[in-house]
VMD Tcl script that draws the C-alpha trace (Angstrom):
set ca {
  {-30.17 21.63 -9.94}
  {-29.02 20.10 -6.61}
  {-26.37 21.74 -4.47}
  {-23.98 18.86 -5.28}
  {-24.49 19.30 -9.01}
  {-23.97 23.03 -8.59}
  {-20.64 22.58 -6.83}
  {-19.53 19.96 -9.34}
  {-20.53 22.15 -12.24}
  {-18.73 25.19 -10.81}
  {-15.48 23.28 -10.28}
  {-15.65 21.67 -13.70}
  {-16.32 25.04 -15.35}
  {-13.09 26.38 -13.85}
  {-10.96 23.33 -14.58}
  {-12.37 22.38 -17.97}
  {-10.55 24.99 -20.09}
  {-7.32 24.38 -18.15}
  {-7.68 20.61 -18.45}
  {-8.45 20.81 -22.15}
  {-5.48 23.06 -22.87}
  {-3.04 20.95 -20.83}
  {-4.37 17.64 -22.18}
  {-4.16 18.89 -25.77}
  {-0.43 19.46 -25.25}
  {0.37 16.27 -23.33}
  {-1.82 14.02 -25.48}
  {-1.01 15.72 -28.78}
  {-1.84 13.18 -31.47}
  {-0.97 12.69 -35.10}
  {-3.28 11.01 -37.62}
  {-2.32 7.43 -38.44}
  {-4.71 5.94 -40.93}
  {-8.22 6.65 -39.70}
  {-7.24 7.15 -36.05}
  {-5.14 9.50 -33.93}
  {-1.97 8.31 -32.19}
  {-0.86 10.29 -29.09}
  {2.86 11.02 -29.32}
  {3.23 10.52 -25.55}
  {2.32 6.84 -26.06}
  {5.00 6.56 -28.77}
  {7.43 8.19 -26.30}
  {6.67 5.50 -23.71}
  {6.86 2.59 -26.14}
  {10.13 3.82 -27.65}
  {11.70 3.91 -24.18}
  {10.35 0.45 -23.37}
  {11.77 -0.98 -26.61}
  {15.10 0.77 -26.06}
  {15.65 -0.59 -22.56}
  {14.51 -4.06 -23.56}
  {17.26 -4.18 -26.20}
  {19.79 -2.16 -24.17}
  {19.50 -4.52 -21.20}
  {19.65 -7.51 -23.55}
  {16.15 -8.82 -22.89}
  {16.72 -9.10 -19.18}
  {12.96 -9.14 -18.74}
  {13.07 -12.64 -20.26}
  {16.48 -13.88 -19.09}
  {15.98 -12.93 -15.44}
  {12.24 -13.51 -15.09}
  {12.42 -16.66 -12.95}
  {15.26 -15.15 -10.92}
  {13.11 -12.09 -10.19}
  {10.39 -14.40 -8.88}
  {12.91 -15.94 -6.49}
  {13.92 -12.51 -5.17}
  {10.29 -11.45 -4.71}
  {9.45 -14.66 -2.85}
  {12.50 -14.36 -0.58}
  {14.35 -17.37 -1.98}
  {17.27 -15.17 -3.02}
  {18.67 -12.41 -0.81}
  {20.66 -9.33 -1.65}
  {24.34 -10.12 -2.28}
  {25.47 -7.45 0.16}
  {23.04 -8.72 2.79}
  {24.58 -12.17 2.40}
  {27.96 -10.56 2.96}
  {26.77 -9.27 6.32}
  {26.55 -5.61 5.39}
  {22.96 -5.19 6.52}
  {20.21 -3.49 4.57}
  {18.45 -0.17 4.41}
  {14.75 0.19 3.79}
  {11.45 -0.49 5.52}
  {9.59 -3.24 3.63}
  {10.29 -6.56 1.95}
  {10.72 -7.15 -1.78}
  {7.25 -8.71 -1.93}
  {5.59 -5.86 -0.02}
  {7.24 -3.30 -2.30}
  {5.99 -5.21 -5.34}
  {2.42 -5.51 -4.05}
  {2.36 -1.84 -3.07}
  {3.41 -0.84 -6.59}
  {1.04 -3.35 -8.21}
  {-1.85 -1.99 -6.13}
  {-1.11 1.43 -7.58}
  {-1.39 0.22 -11.18}
  {-3.99 -2.54 -10.96}
  {-7.18 -0.52 -10.80}
  {-10.46 0.14 -12.54}
  {-8.61 0.53 -15.82}
  {-7.91 -3.21 -15.78}
  {-11.65 -3.87 -15.72}
  {-13.14 -0.98 -17.72}
  {-10.14 0.26 -19.71}
  {-9.53 -3.07 -21.43}
  {-13.18 -3.22 -22.45}
  {-12.88 0.28 -23.92}
  {-9.77 -0.77 -25.89}
  {-11.55 -3.80 -27.33}
  {-14.65 -1.76 -28.07}
  {-12.60 0.76 -30.06}
  {-9.88 -1.44 -31.54}
  {-11.40 -4.90 -31.61}
  {-10.00 -8.13 -30.07}
  {-6.64 -7.52 -31.76}
  {-5.97 -4.76 -29.22}
  {-5.25 -7.51 -26.67}
  {-2.23 -8.73 -28.65}
  {-0.64 -5.28 -28.78}
  {-1.52 -4.67 -25.15}
  {0.41 -7.76 -24.07}
  {3.37 -6.83 -26.28}
  {3.67 -3.38 -24.71}
  {3.25 -4.89 -21.24}
  {6.17 -7.18 -22.00}
  {8.36 -4.28 -23.20}
  {7.29 -2.09 -20.26}
  {8.90 -4.58 -17.87}
  {12.29 -3.21 -18.94}
  {11.38 0.44 -18.36}
  {10.02 -0.41 -14.93}
  {13.22 -2.29 -14.13}
  {15.31 0.73 -15.11}
  {13.42 3.37 -13.14}
  {13.06 1.26 -9.99}
  {16.77 0.42 -9.99}
  {17.44 4.17 -9.99}
  {14.84 4.63 -7.27}
  {16.84 2.47 -4.85}
  {20.22 3.83 -6.01}
  {19.25 7.43 -5.23}
  {16.88 7.02 -2.28}
  {17.45 8.92 0.95}
  {17.21 7.53 4.46}
  {16.57 9.72 7.51}
  {18.01 9.17 10.97}
  {14.89 7.31 12.10}
  {15.14 4.88 9.18}
  {12.37 6.39 7.05}
  {13.12 6.02 3.35}
  {12.15 8.39 0.55}
  {12.79 7.76 -3.12}
  {11.37 8.18 -6.59}
  {11.89 10.22 -9.75}
  {12.21 13.48 -7.85}
  {15.26 12.10 -6.02}
  {17.09 10.41 -8.87}
  {16.44 13.29 -11.26}
  {17.67 15.88 -8.77}
  {20.74 14.00 -7.55}
  {21.48 12.25 -10.84}
  {21.69 15.49 -12.82}
  {23.56 17.18 -9.95}
  {26.28 14.53 -10.17}
  {26.58 15.40 -13.83}
  {27.01 19.13 -13.14}
  {23.39 20.10 -13.92}
  {21.92 20.59 -10.45}
  {19.54 23.38 -11.48}
  {18.05 21.37 -14.32}
  {17.71 18.29 -12.13}
  {15.98 20.23 -9.35}
  {13.56 21.81 -11.80}
  {12.64 18.45 -13.33}
  {12.23 16.96 -9.85}
  {9.84 19.69 -8.70}
  {7.86 19.42 -11.92}
  {7.50 15.66 -11.41}
  {6.43 16.17 -7.80}
  {3.70 18.68 -8.67}
  {2.35 16.46 -11.44}
  {2.34 13.46 -9.13}
  {0.50 15.31 -6.35}
  {-2.18 16.41 -8.79}
  {-2.70 12.89 -10.12}
  {-2.89 11.43 -6.62}
  {-5.76 13.75 -5.71}
  {-7.66 13.39 -8.98}
  {-7.37 9.98 -10.64}
  {-5.70 8.41 -7.59}
  {-8.50 9.36 -5.20}
  {-11.62 11.11 -6.54}
  {-11.94 8.92 -9.63}
  {-11.41 5.66 -7.72}
  {-14.08 6.42 -5.12}
  {-16.55 7.75 -7.66}
  {-16.29 4.92 -10.17}
  {-16.28 2.11 -7.59}
  {-19.36 3.65 -5.96}
  {-21.12 3.69 -9.32}
  {-20.59 -0.09 -9.56}
  {-21.87 -0.67 -6.03}
  {-24.95 1.47 -6.72}
  {-25.58 -0.40 -9.98}
  {-25.54 -3.85 -8.36}
  {-27.06 -3.14 -4.93}
  {-29.84 -0.99 -3.40}
  {-27.20 1.13 -1.66}
  {-27.01 4.57 -3.24}
  {-25.54 6.96 -0.66}
  {-22.28 8.25 -2.14}
  {-21.40 10.31 0.93}
  {-21.57 7.34 3.30}
  {-19.66 5.19 0.82}
  {-16.93 7.81 0.49}
  {-16.72 8.19 4.26}
  {-16.28 4.44 4.80}
  {-13.58 4.28 2.12}
  {-11.85 7.35 3.61}
  {-11.82 5.84 7.09}
  {-10.35 2.56 5.86}
  {-7.72 4.20 3.67}
  {-6.89 6.69 6.44}
  {-6.39 3.89 8.96}
  {-3.93 2.22 6.58}
  {-1.91 5.23 5.40}
  {-1.52 6.78 8.84}
  {1.01 4.06 9.60}
  {3.21 4.93 6.61}
  {4.83 2.57 4.13}
  {5.21 -0.30 6.62}
  {1.46 -0.36 7.24}
  {0.74 0.08 3.52}
  {3.11 -2.76 2.67}
  {1.41 -5.13 5.11}
  {-2.07 -4.33 3.82}
  {-1.24 -4.49 0.11}
  {0.63 -7.77 0.65}
  {-2.74 -9.16 1.72}
  {-5.16 -7.32 -0.57}
  {-3.25 -7.52 -3.86}
  {-2.77 -11.31 -4.06}
  {-6.40 -11.77 -2.99}
  {-7.93 -9.26 -5.41}
  {-5.80 -10.29 -8.37}
  {-6.22 -13.95 -7.49}
  {-10.02 -13.94 -7.29}
  {-10.30 -11.98 -10.53}
  {-7.82 -14.05 -12.54}
  {-9.10 -17.35 -11.11}
  {-12.66 -16.47 -12.10}
  {-11.44 -15.58 -15.58}
  {-9.47 -18.84 -15.71}
  {-12.59 -20.78 -14.69}
  {-14.45 -19.19 -17.61}
  {-11.61 -20.19 -19.93}
  {-11.69 -23.78 -18.68}
  {-15.47 -23.99 -19.03}
  {-15.10 -22.78 -22.61}
  {-11.86 -24.64 -23.35}
  {-13.04 -25.84 -26.77}
  {-13.56 -22.24 -27.84}
  {-10.19 -20.97 -26.58}
  {-8.18 -21.81 -29.75}
  {-10.72 -19.89 -31.81}
  {-10.59 -16.92 -29.43}
  {-6.78 -16.82 -29.57}
  {-6.89 -17.07 -33.36}
  {-9.38 -14.18 -33.43}
  {-7.09 -12.03 -31.26}
  {-4.04 -12.71 -33.44}
  {-5.94 -12.33 -36.69}
  {-7.59 -9.07 -35.62}
  {-4.18 -7.75 -34.53}
  {-2.83 -7.88 -38.08}
  {-5.69 -7.83 -40.57}
  {-7.77 -4.72 -41.31}
  {-11.06 -5.91 -39.85}
  {-10.91 -4.38 -36.37}
  {-13.59 -1.94 -35.25}
  {-11.80 1.40 -35.55}
  {-9.00 1.82 -38.06}
  {-8.31 -1.84 -38.79}
  {-4.77 -3.00 -38.02}
  {-3.64 0.49 -36.96}
  {-6.70 0.96 -34.76}
  {-6.15 -2.34 -32.94}
  {-2.46 -1.58 -32.42}
  {-3.01 1.95 -31.11}
  {-5.76 0.92 -28.67}
  {-3.62 -1.92 -27.35}
  {-0.62 0.37 -26.98}
  {-2.66 3.01 -25.17}
  {-4.31 0.56 -22.76}
  {-0.99 -1.01 -21.76}
  {0.78 2.35 -21.40}
  {-2.05 3.84 -19.35}
  {-2.40 0.72 -17.22}
  {1.09 -0.23 -16.04}
  {2.55 3.33 -15.96}
  {5.98 2.05 -16.99}
  {8.02 5.16 -17.74}
  {6.08 7.46 -15.40}
  {8.46 6.80 -12.49}
  {5.68 6.61 -9.91}
  {6.25 2.97 -8.92}
  {9.89 3.68 -8.04}
  {8.59 5.51 -4.95}
  {7.23 2.28 -3.48}
  {10.13 0.13 -4.63}
  {12.63 2.57 -3.08}
  {11.46 1.57 0.39}
  {12.64 -2.04 0.04}
  {15.07 -3.58 2.50}
  {18.20 -4.08 0.43}
  {21.58 -2.58 -0.34}
  {21.55 -3.89 -3.90}
  {19.43 -1.61 -6.09}
  {19.34 -4.21 -8.85}
  {17.32 -6.62 -6.70}
  {14.31 -4.32 -6.66}
  {14.79 -3.34 -10.27}
  {14.42 -7.01 -11.15}
  {11.41 -7.47 -8.87}
  {9.79 -4.33 -10.28}
  {9.77 -5.75 -13.80}
  {7.18 -8.28 -12.59}
  {4.72 -5.42 -12.08}
  {3.78 -4.82 -15.76}
  {3.61 -8.59 -16.20}
  {1.04 -8.89 -13.40}
  {-0.88 -5.75 -14.32}
  {-0.97 -6.03 -18.10}
  {-0.03 -9.55 -19.18}
  {-2.11 -11.27 -16.48}
  {-4.96 -9.04 -15.25}
  {-5.64 -7.02 -18.42}
  {-5.35 -10.15 -20.56}
  {-7.74 -12.01 -18.26}
  {-10.34 -9.31 -18.85}
  {-9.72 -9.30 -22.59}
  {-9.92 -13.06 -23.08}
  {-13.18 -13.33 -21.13}
  {-14.71 -10.56 -23.25}
  {-13.63 -12.25 -26.49}
  {-14.83 -15.69 -25.36}
  {-18.22 -14.29 -24.39}
  {-18.64 -12.47 -27.69}
  {-20.12 -9.57 -25.72}
  {-17.86 -7.09 -27.53}
  {-20.10 -7.40 -30.60}
  {-22.92 -5.71 -28.65}
  {-22.40 -2.02 -29.38}
  {-24.71 -1.02 -26.51}
  {-22.20 -2.31 -23.96}
  {-19.44 0.11 -23.04}
  {-16.56 0.03 -20.52}
  {-17.15 -1.84 -17.30}
  {-20.69 -2.82 -18.36}
  {-19.10 -4.84 -21.19}
  {-16.78 -6.60 -18.74}
  {-19.68 -7.26 -16.36}
  {-21.80 -8.72 -19.14}
  {-18.92 -10.95 -20.26}
  {-18.52 -12.47 -16.80}
  {-22.31 -12.75 -16.37}
  {-22.54 -14.77 -19.59}
  {-20.97 -17.69 -17.71}
  {-21.65 -17.02 -14.02}
  {-24.84 -15.31 -12.80}
  {-22.81 -13.81 -9.99}
  {-20.25 -12.40 -12.42}
  {-21.39 -8.77 -12.06}
  {-21.07 -9.01 -8.28}
  {-17.54 -10.36 -8.60}
  {-16.72 -7.47 -10.92}
  {-18.22 -5.10 -8.35}
  {-16.10 -6.53 -5.52}
  {-13.02 -6.39 -7.73}
  {-13.80 -2.77 -8.63}
  {-13.99 -1.79 -4.95}
  {-10.82 -3.67 -4.00}
  {-8.92 -2.35 -7.01}
  {-10.06 1.19 -6.20}
  {-9.10 0.99 -2.52}
  {-5.70 -0.54 -3.22}
  {-4.99 2.12 -5.84}
  {-5.88 4.85 -3.35}
  {-3.62 3.38 -0.68}
  {-0.60 3.31 -2.95}
  {-1.24 6.69 -4.55}
  {-1.64 8.34 -1.17}
  {1.91 7.20 -0.40}
  {3.20 8.40 -3.76}
  {1.46 11.73 -3.22}
  {2.73 12.29 0.31}
  {6.30 11.49 -0.82}
  {6.04 14.09 -3.58}
  {4.35 16.63 -1.30}
  {7.01 16.36 1.41}
  {9.72 16.67 -1.25}
  {8.30 20.05 -2.23}
  {6.99 21.29 1.14}
  {9.63 19.74 3.38}
  {9.81 16.52 5.35}
  {7.90 16.77 8.63}
  {5.03 15.09 10.46}
  {2.92 18.20 9.91}
  {3.31 18.20 6.12}
  {2.59 14.47 5.97}
  {-0.52 14.88 8.12}
  {-1.74 17.83 6.03}
  {-1.54 15.81 2.83}
  {-3.26 12.76 4.34}
  {-6.12 14.86 5.72}
  {-6.74 16.46 2.33}
  {-6.52 13.08 0.57}
  {-9.05 11.45 2.90}
  {-11.28 14.52 2.70}
  {-11.40 14.18 -1.07}
  {-12.26 10.49 -0.66}
  {-15.32 11.45 1.41}
  {-16.76 13.58 -1.40}
  {-15.53 11.27 -4.16}
  {-18.74 9.27 -4.13}
  {-20.78 12.45 -4.59}
  {-18.64 14.58 -6.91}
  {-17.24 13.07 -10.11}
  {-15.37 16.24 -11.18}
  {-14.68 15.02 -14.71}
  {-12.45 17.95 -15.70}
  {-10.31 17.54 -12.58}
  {-9.77 13.85 -13.28}
  {-8.98 14.54 -16.94}
  {-6.45 17.12 -15.82}
  {-4.80 14.69 -13.39}
  {-4.61 12.02 -16.11}
  {-2.55 14.42 -18.20}
  {-0.34 15.11 -15.17}
  {0.87 11.54 -14.75}
  {1.85 11.34 -18.40}
  {3.54 14.72 -18.24}
  {5.88 13.03 -15.75}
  {7.09 10.65 -18.44}
  {8.87 13.44 -20.32}
  {11.45 14.37 -17.65}
  {11.49 10.85 -16.21}
  {12.41 9.10 -19.46}
  {14.96 11.78 -20.29}
  {16.54 10.98 -16.94}
  {16.46 7.24 -17.68}
  {18.27 7.78 -20.97}
  {20.90 10.00 -19.32}
  {21.50 7.48 -16.51}
  {21.15 4.35 -18.67}
  {24.85 3.35 -18.34}
  {24.52 3.57 -14.55}
  {21.43 1.37 -14.60}
  {23.09 -1.22 -16.81}
  {26.26 -1.26 -14.71}
  {24.32 -1.85 -11.49}
  {22.31 -4.71 -12.99}
  {25.41 -6.34 -14.51}
  {27.33 -6.00 -11.25}
  {24.60 -7.72 -9.28}
  {23.94 -10.46 -11.81}
  {27.64 -11.25 -12.16}
  {27.73 -11.89 -8.42}
  {24.59 -13.97 -8.61}
  {25.27 -15.71 -11.93}
  {24.20 -19.09 -10.63}
  {20.73 -17.73 -9.92}
  {20.13 -17.16 -13.61}
  {21.23 -20.67 -14.44}
  {18.93 -22.41 -11.97}
}
mol new
graphics top color blue
foreach p $ca { graphics top sphere $p radius 0.5 }
foreach p [lrange $ca 0 end-1] q [lrange $ca 1 end] { graphics top cylinder $p $q radius 0.2 }
display resetview
């Protein structure tokens, strides 16, 4: 056994029983038909459905208006009134930073896994949950801006730890709010180190090694660490500038390639869509029929766009505005981009190619084979997308992690630097150590956040609705145009 394998094995042996115990609680599942349905996914979907109805389908009514805010065509009402604006980045930069945190390897490999387990019908349910998740994201990011804190030098901090702490304090439950906030922070820090860093480096390196002669994980991790470190050292302004460039490019090249495949197979598209719809409702899907397709679609969407976890509100809190509703509206575009566009692009290409019928293809290898069925260079495009998706995810999650860490340890340059050094150090070894148990543990952490976060959203729902109605009443013409 090599020294690397020995270290990896030792760490996994320590974390495995802890990860298994924690995951069994967070991902507790009940049997539904022939498959198991994690209750945490039901918790997320219930919240998404509630806020969609509670906010009167604002994710549909205000969709085009949200695009105008994100593109800068519509300004904050209070900014127009000459009251200035807090924050550090633009609406678009906040959106791309948050999107970069959710659009990752799961959009390439995770969708393939969902189709492999639940059949093509999983895509239908995935899109449905992505659509509903827009409302949850709107709610939590509106709170993120409402409760954010700005220091004397203009630095902004926000997120679930802030609106849970202050929101419950305003309701006479300061102790409960503080406890929930600290719990969220610890969970978020753990996820940022595991799935937000180690997993991203490790899995993207595996794709590079599979498609090229390069096989030095340490050098790969070092290069990624240096790039990510150079970006995050400048804080959210630097992150916003970089993600505003990377995200449109990486999503664009991936979706455009998928669209090209669709166009080249345009005569087969109606049949593929019919297959997706049919498999979503009839009991012929791979695992569990109708129930299997639905559960896999639900899980993929919930795991992909993180609506209800509260993490994205950290990035959206840094926006330059005095109207919290503006960023709440912009934030609802995030699940649309992540799930409805990018995940669907992967799914449709896989269905068109028919590669999902090959049981030997799993995860990202299925996606790679689907793209290769049309373009010989498809696997290389998937490789580039995997690297870009991984790097962008790391950049955003480093910011989420440092915000949570400074909330717990105290805001100072030293605490920020300490976190960033550890994060980049983990990136260096990420190409060498996979640390499966650690990543599994961190996956459970991010979903553990949904419990206190969604409770907070329910408690503060009237406040969210009032803020959105106030803003939209002042900007009523925007919804009509």
